[in-house]
Residue frames relative to the residue before (quaternion, step in Angstrom):
aa qw qx qy qz dx dy dz
M 1.0000 0.0000 0.0000 0.0000 0.00 0.00 0.00
A 0.4622 -0.6404 0.5452 0.2809 3.55 -1.25 0.78
K 0.3790 -0.6694 0.5808 0.2663 3.45 -1.25 0.81
T 0.4308 -0.6621 0.5869 0.1780 3.41 -1.41 0.81
N 0.3700 -0.7146 0.5463 0.2324 3.57 -1.08 0.85
T 0.4031 0.7164 -0.5069 0.2594 3.70 1.09 -0.02
K 0.2102 -0.7330 0.6428 0.0730 3.57 -1.02 0.96
S 0.4752 -0.6565 0.5379 0.2319 3.15 -1.42 0.75
S 0.6371 -0.5645 0.3175 0.4180 3.73 -1.08 0.55
D 0.6491 0.5023 -0.3603 0.4434 3.65 1.10 -0.27
E 0.6765 0.5104 -0.2757 0.4536 3.51 1.28 -0.39
M 0.6307 0.5802 -0.3290 0.3967 3.44 1.38 -0.23
S 0.4815 -0.6764 0.4785 0.2858 3.39 -1.08 0.90
F 0.6742 -0.4528 0.3389 0.4749 3.54 -1.40 -0.15
L 0.6327 0.5413 -0.3250 0.4484 3.57 1.07 -0.78
D 0.5948 0.5608 -0.3349 0.4685 3.53 1.14 -0.72
H 0.6513 0.4983 -0.2749 0.5019 3.66 0.98 -0.95
L 0.6580 0.5220 -0.3211 0.4375 3.55 0.97 -0.66
E 0.5909 0.5753 -0.2967 0.4815 3.52 1.33 -0.96
V 0.7075 0.4494 -0.2632 0.4777 3.51 0.80 -0.99
L 0.6309 0.4839 -0.3646 0.4845 3.56 0.86 -0.58
R 0.5963 0.5660 -0.3878 0.4167 3.69 0.86 -0.79
W 0.6767 0.5130 -0.2901 0.4413 3.58 0.82 -1.01
H 0.6310 0.5282 -0.3228 0.4676 3.53 0.98 -0.84
L 0.6486 0.4863 -0.3312 0.4828 3.52 0.92 -0.97
I 0.6303 0.5865 -0.3236 0.3924 3.65 0.75 -0.98
R 0.7029 0.4533 -0.2506 0.4874 3.52 1.01 -1.07
S 0.6209 0.5078 -0.3615 0.4752 3.59 1.09 -0.68
V 0.6697 0.4861 -0.3186 0.4623 3.73 0.81 -0.76
L 0.6172 0.5348 -0.3368 0.4686 3.52 0.99 -0.67
A 0.6925 0.4503 -0.3104 0.4704 3.50 0.87 -0.80
I 0.6501 0.4825 -0.3484 0.4724 3.63 0.97 -0.45
V 0.6425 0.5156 -0.3568 0.4405 3.49 1.05 -0.65
I 0.6942 0.4899 -0.3287 0.4123 3.58 0.90 -0.95
L 0.6330 0.5273 -0.2967 0.4830 3.59 1.23 -0.72
G 0.6411 0.4959 -0.3265 0.4864 3.50 1.16 -0.67
A 0.5638 0.5474 -0.3729 0.4934 3.78 1.17 -0.49
V 0.6417 0.5037 -0.3275 0.4767 3.61 0.91 -0.87
A 0.6870 0.4483 -0.2885 0.4939 3.58 0.88 -0.84
F 0.5596 0.5741 -0.3773 0.4635 3.70 1.04 -0.41
V 0.6618 0.5358 -0.2481 0.4620 3.51 0.94 -1.18
F 0.7774 0.3051 -0.1455 0.5306 3.60 1.12 -0.79
S 0.1899 0.8277 -0.5013 0.1657 3.57 1.33 0.53
G 0.6423 0.5085 -0.4157 0.3951 3.65 0.68 -0.48
F 0.6313 0.5055 -0.3203 0.4933 3.65 1.11 -0.63
V 0.6314 0.5579 -0.2960 0.4499 3.49 0.97 -1.09
F 0.7279 0.4078 -0.2250 0.5032 3.62 0.66 -0.98
D 0.7585 0.3583 -0.2976 0.4558 3.76 0.43 -1.06
I 0.7500 0.3750 -0.2736 0.4712 3.75 0.71 -0.64
V 0.7583 0.4331 -0.1989 0.4449 3.62 0.75 -1.14
I 0.7649 0.4179 -0.1999 0.4475 3.54 0.44 -1.44
F 0.8006 0.3066 -0.1480 0.4930 3.62 0.80 -1.15
G 0.3203 0.7757 -0.4674 0.2778 3.48 1.35 0.24
P 0.7578 0.3792 -0.2581 0.4641 3.64 0.80 -0.97
S 0.6301 0.5389 -0.3785 0.4114 3.64 1.15 0.02
R 0.6599 0.4174 -0.3383 0.5253 3.51 1.36 0.35
M 0.5365 -0.6944 0.3944 0.2729 3.44 -1.10 0.93
D 0.5911 0.5548 -0.3865 0.4398 3.59 1.28 0.12
F 0.3416 0.7394 -0.4853 0.3181 3.49 1.47 0.36
P 0.6367 -0.5908 0.3622 0.3382 3.71 -0.99 0.83
T 0.6805 0.4704 -0.2982 0.4761 3.55 1.04 -0.74
Y 0.6033 0.4867 -0.3825 0.5028 3.70 0.91 -0.50
R 0.6661 0.4990 -0.3498 0.4300 3.58 0.75 -0.89
F 0.6158 0.5725 -0.3505 0.4125 3.56 0.95 -0.85
F 0.6936 0.4982 -0.2274 0.4680 3.48 0.83 -1.24
C 0.6651 0.5236 -0.2987 0.4408 3.48 0.97 -0.86
D 0.6125 0.5723 -0.2793 0.4683 3.51 1.17 -0.93
I 0.6511 0.5094 -0.3010 0.4754 3.53 1.11 -0.87
A 0.7031 0.4969 -0.2737 0.4288 3.41 0.86 -1.08
T 0.5851 0.6070 -0.2900 0.4529 3.46 1.26 -0.64
S 0.6756 0.5234 -0.2358 0.4627 3.38 0.99 -1.24
L 0.7167 0.4316 -0.2476 0.4886 3.53 1.15 -0.78
G 0.5176 -0.6948 0.3860 0.3168 3.58 1.35 0.12
S 0.6055 0.5617 -0.3489 0.4428 3.42 1.19 0.72
T 0.4862 -0.6773 0.4558 0.3116 3.63 -0.94 0.26
S 0.0776 -0.8293 0.5534 -0.0008 3.66 -0.92 0.49
D 0.5348 -0.6361 0.4545 0.3205 3.51 -1.08 0.64
F 0.5798 0.6042 -0.3442 0.4245 3.44 1.30 -0.36
C 0.6741 0.4966 -0.2818 0.4687 3.60 1.36 -0.22
K 0.3943 0.7345 -0.4590 0.3071 3.57 1.33 0.31
D 0.6418 -0.5540 0.4017 0.3461 3.56 -1.14 0.46
E 0.7647 -0.1047 0.1253 0.6234 3.59 0.96 -0.99
L 0.5219 -0.6143 0.5088 0.3022 3.51 -1.33 0.33
P 0.4353 -0.7486 0.4338 0.2488 3.56 -0.85 1.06
F 0.5984 0.5276 -0.4340 0.4185 3.60 0.48 1.02
T 0.2174 -0.7589 0.5910 0.1661 3.47 -1.34 0.35
I 0.3427 -0.7268 0.5650 0.1872 3.56 -1.16 0.59
Q 0.0254 -0.8166 0.5738 -0.0582 3.48 -0.75 1.15
S 0.2672 -0.7223 0.6084 0.1916 3.53 -1.30 0.36
R 0.1511 -0.8710 0.4655 0.0423 3.60 -0.36 1.16
T 0.6452 0.4341 -0.3015 0.5517 3.44 1.33 0.11
M 0.6071 -0.6130 0.3884 0.3238 3.61 -1.19 0.56
G 0.7537 0.2604 -0.2206 0.5616 3.64 1.23 -0.48
G 0.3235 0.7875 -0.4899 0.1874 3.64 1.19 0.22
Q 0.6798 0.4899 -0.3200 0.4421 3.60 0.95 -0.65
F 0.6525 0.5130 -0.3252 0.4531 3.49 1.02 -0.88
S 0.6081 0.5696 -0.2823 0.4754 3.53 1.07 -1.08
A 0.6526 0.5046 -0.2729 0.4951 3.62 0.90 -0.97
D 0.6871 0.4994 -0.2722 0.4521 3.53 0.81 -0.76
I 0.6366 0.4798 -0.3239 0.5095 3.60 1.05 -0.81
W 0.7523 0.4228 -0.2751 0.4237 3.61 0.44 -1.09
T 0.5989 0.5306 -0.3686 0.4731 3.60 1.08 -0.58
S 0.6671 0.5100 -0.3124 0.4443 3.68 1.01 -0.75
V 0.5764 0.5462 -0.3737 0.4794 3.48 1.25 -0.62
S 0.6998 0.4996 -0.2865 0.4227 3.59 0.73 -1.11
V 0.6140 0.4926 -0.3609 0.5001 3.66 1.12 -0.63
G 0.6643 0.5477 -0.3093 0.4039 3.42 0.91 -0.79
F 0.6412 0.5182 -0.2815 0.4911 3.51 1.18 -0.75
I 0.6317 0.5533 -0.3044 0.4496 3.52 1.04 -0.81
I 0.6753 0.5017 -0.2359 0.4865 3.52 1.00 -1.10
A 0.7527 0.4292 -0.2050 0.4552 3.46 1.00 -0.98
F 0.3651 0.8123 -0.4215 0.1712 3.46 1.35 -0.16
P 0.6494 0.5520 -0.2913 0.4344 3.63 1.15 -0.88
Y 0.6888 0.4314 -0.2949 0.5025 3.47 1.20 -0.89
V 0.5248 0.5855 -0.4017 0.4695 3.71 1.01 -0.40
L 0.6849 0.4456 -0.2857 0.5007 3.59 0.82 -1.05
Y 0.6204 0.5440 -0.3557 0.4389 3.70 0.91 -0.69
E 0.6714 0.4819 -0.2980 0.4776 3.61 0.97 -0.90
L 0.5754 0.5869 -0.3053 0.4809 3.56 1.22 -0.82
W 0.6785 0.5128 -0.2533 0.4610 3.52 0.87 -1.08
K 0.6248 0.5190 -0.3125 0.4925 3.59 1.00 -1.11
F 0.6639 0.5035 -0.3370 0.4383 3.72 0.73 -0.65
I 0.7510 0.4410 -0.2174 0.4407 3.47 0.83 -1.19
S 0.6851 0.5696 -0.3250 0.3172 3.64 0.74 -1.01
P 0.6282 0.5466 -0.4042 0.3785 3.57 0.87 -0.40
G 0.6489 0.5094 -0.2975 0.4805 3.51 1.25 -0.43
L 0.5535 0.6093 -0.3780 0.4236 3.73 1.36 -0.06
H 0.5005 -0.5781 0.5455 0.3430 3.53 -1.23 0.35
P 0.6512 -0.5045 0.3888 0.4125 3.55 -1.16 0.52
R 0.6859 0.5097 -0.2953 0.4273 3.55 0.82 -0.84
E 0.6224 0.5234 -0.3162 0.4885 3.54 1.23 -0.67
R 0.7092 0.4273 -0.3311 0.4525 3.45 0.91 -0.77
E 0.5045 0.6011 -0.4142 0.4611 3.67 1.20 -0.37
H 0.7226 0.4691 -0.2525 0.4405 3.53 0.67 -1.11
S 0.6968 0.5066 -0.2220 0.4567 3.54 1.10 -0.72
R 0.3935 0.7270 -0.4922 0.2727 3.50 1.29 0.10
G 0.7798 0.3323 -0.2352 0.4755 3.60 -0.90 0.76
F 0.3524 0.7661 -0.4594 0.2789 3.48 1.36 0.21
I 0.7049 0.4903 -0.3039 0.4127 3.51 0.87 -1.00
L 0.6802 0.4953 -0.2894 0.4564 3.57 1.04 -0.99
V 0.6787 0.5028 -0.3271 0.4238 3.56 0.76 -0.95
S 0.6237 0.5640 -0.3059 0.4465 3.62 1.09 -1.10
S 0.6970 0.4953 -0.2802 0.4362 3.46 0.80 -1.09
M 0.6280 0.5353 -0.3241 0.4626 3.48 0.95 -0.93
L 0.7098 0.4347 -0.2929 0.4705 3.59 0.58 -0.96
F 0.6498 0.4595 -0.3941 0.4597 3.77 0.89 -0.53
F 0.6537 0.4922 -0.3666 0.4427 3.62 0.90 -0.60
M 0.5835 0.5593 -0.3624 0.4641 3.55 1.12 -0.69
G 0.6684 0.5191 -0.2878 0.4483 3.51 0.85 -0.87
V 0.6424 0.5208 -0.2658 0.4954 3.44 1.14 -0.85
L 0.6573 0.4594 -0.3006 0.5162 3.57 0.92 -0.49
F 0.6452 0.4598 -0.3497 0.5000 3.65 0.91 -0.65
G 0.6357 0.5369 -0.3530 0.4277 3.59 0.83 -0.59
Y 0.7066 0.4986 -0.2570 0.4314 3.42 1.01 -1.08
Y 0.7746 0.4013 -0.1644 0.4604 3.48 0.98 -1.08
V 0.7933 0.2790 -0.1749 0.5122 3.55 1.16 -0.46
F 0.7404 0.4180 -0.2449 0.4659 3.53 0.62 -1.19
A 0.6925 0.4767 -0.3001 0.4508 3.67 0.74 -0.89
P 0.7040 0.4772 -0.3004 0.4318 3.72 0.62 -0.89
L 0.6680 0.4865 -0.3134 0.4679 3.45 1.00 -0.88
S 0.6260 0.5217 -0.3233 0.4811 3.67 1.01 -0.69
I 0.6855 0.4852 -0.2758 0.4675 3.62 0.87 -0.94
N 0.6437 0.5435 -0.2964 0.4499 3.51 1.15 -0.80
F 0.6913 0.4730 -0.2512 0.4850 3.44 1.05 -0.90
L 0.7170 0.4113 -0.2824 0.4868 3.66 0.81 -0.87
G 0.6281 0.5313 -0.3489 0.4488 3.69 1.15 -0.60
T 0.7558 0.3926 -0.2169 0.4771 3.69 1.02 -0.49
Y 0.5248 0.6407 -0.3978 0.3948 3.52 1.46 -0.26
Q 0.1000 0.7807 -0.6168 0.0108 3.60 -0.82 0.88
V 0.4335 -0.6432 0.5586 0.2938 3.66 -1.09 0.64
S 0.7887 -0.0352 0.0896 0.6072 3.61 1.16 -0.80
E 0.5540 -0.5804 0.4499 0.3920 3.63 -1.13 0.51
I 0.5943 0.5798 -0.4230 0.3629 3.64 0.85 -0.53
V 0.7140 0.4110 -0.2981 0.4821 3.70 0.98 -0.84
L 0.2917 -0.7686 0.5601 0.1022 3.58 -1.00 1.06
N 0.3033 -0.7113 0.5796 0.2571 3.70 -0.83 0.69
E 0.0760 0.7263 -0.6703 0.1319 3.35 -0.86 1.38
F 0.0764 -0.8535 0.5146 0.0280 3.56 0.06 1.13
D 0.5218 -0.6040 0.5193 0.3055 3.55 -1.31 0.90
L 0.5795 -0.5981 0.4398 0.3362 3.69 -1.13 0.70
N 0.7011 0.4713 -0.2976 0.4448 3.52 0.74 -0.96
D 0.5849 0.5858 -0.3102 0.4674 3.58 1.18 -0.67
Y 0.6915 0.4511 -0.2881 0.4851 3.57 0.87 -0.99
I 0.6403 0.5415 -0.3257 0.4366 3.65 0.99 -0.85
S 0.6433 0.5691 -0.2834 0.4266 3.38 1.12 -1.02
K 0.6370 0.5347 -0.2873 0.4751 3.58 1.09 -0.94
L 0.6149 0.5275 -0.3004 0.5034 3.55 0.95 -1.00
K 0.7680 0.4181 -0.2568 0.4116 3.46 0.34 -1.26
T 0.5723 0.5211 -0.3764 0.5091 3.81 1.09 -0.59
A 0.6883 0.5217 -0.2993 0.4057 3.65 0.63 -0.86
V 0.6964 0.4870 -0.2205 0.4788 3.48 1.13 -0.96
L 0.7318 0.4087 -0.2496 0.4849 3.51 0.93 -1.03
A 0.6009 0.5343 -0.3724 0.4635 3.66 1.10 -0.53
S 0.6652 0.4588 -0.3636 0.4634 3.57 0.81 -0.66
G 0.6402 0.5258 -0.3663 0.4237 3.60 0.95 -0.70
V 0.6306 0.5014 -0.3331 0.4900 3.64 1.04 -0.61
L 0.6251 0.5617 -0.3394 0.4225 3.51 1.01 -0.89
F 0.6932 0.4682 -0.2570 0.4839 3.51 0.89 -1.05
E 0.5635 0.5391 -0.3992 0.4821 3.71 1.12 -0.37
L 0.6611 0.4898 -0.3344 0.4597 3.67 0.86 -0.71
H 0.7141 0.4782 -0.2727 0.4325 3.55 1.03 -0.18
H 0.2951 0.8033 -0.4766 0.2013 3.51 1.28 0.66
N 0.5023 0.6384 -0.4377 0.3855 3.59 1.31 -0.22
L 0.5861 0.5557 -0.4190 0.4148 3.67 1.07 -0.46
F 0.7097 0.3913 -0.3039 0.5008 3.56 0.92 -0.51
S 0.4835 0.5981 -0.4373 0.4661 3.68 1.12 -0.14
D 0.7109 0.4847 -0.2829 0.4239 3.62 0.75 -1.00
Q 0.7009 0.4541 -0.2965 0.4633 3.52 1.27 -0.37
G 0.6055 -0.5996 0.3523 0.3870 3.37 1.47 0.07
W 0.5285 0.6542 -0.4242 0.3357 3.58 1.25 0.07
Y 0.7870 0.0245 0.0207 0.6161 3.50 1.32 -0.59
S 0.1824 -0.7664 0.6110 0.0777 3.54 -0.80 1.12
N 0.3798 -0.6448 0.6128 0.2539 3.50 -1.39 0.74
P 0.6568 -0.5511 0.4200 0.2975 3.45 -1.29 0.52
């Protein structure tokens, strides 16, 4: 039988570990780029439905709070016909740049489970068998928590922030005309920050026996 040249994690040098890490990173980046390219192809849907959804008063979050206010017999800013601001692109390449980076962000969010998988493939050989046993379900639970955080950020944190900042005025003389990249940055920060925060609360699932720390 031919001998294999595969080295165990204990036999690998520092440069060997860097080489392995490099290929895990390359595959992760490729997954993000490919899914980002798909998002770029469907940028009309991404922007009109997803990105600009919280800027319209027919967004589900606004309708929900409006229905609550109506059932209580009170008025609410969530029942307005439209938000009193406009979104503008003030640079020649602003819309193209926004499209590219938004597609990359969407690609990262969708590819997150695969990125975690590549990270786990790199880390797991260095763990003891018992540690690997206790870490079963890491990718599933972490991905689920991340997507829950993304949805929370998109349907709760982002629309409430946009509604507040979009309607806030120091004077009626001042008009709210927001830059496209600034609007996307606020939305992206709310969504990704919520995803990360939910990731940090994996111990809640550990207490329920869904996932055990080593």
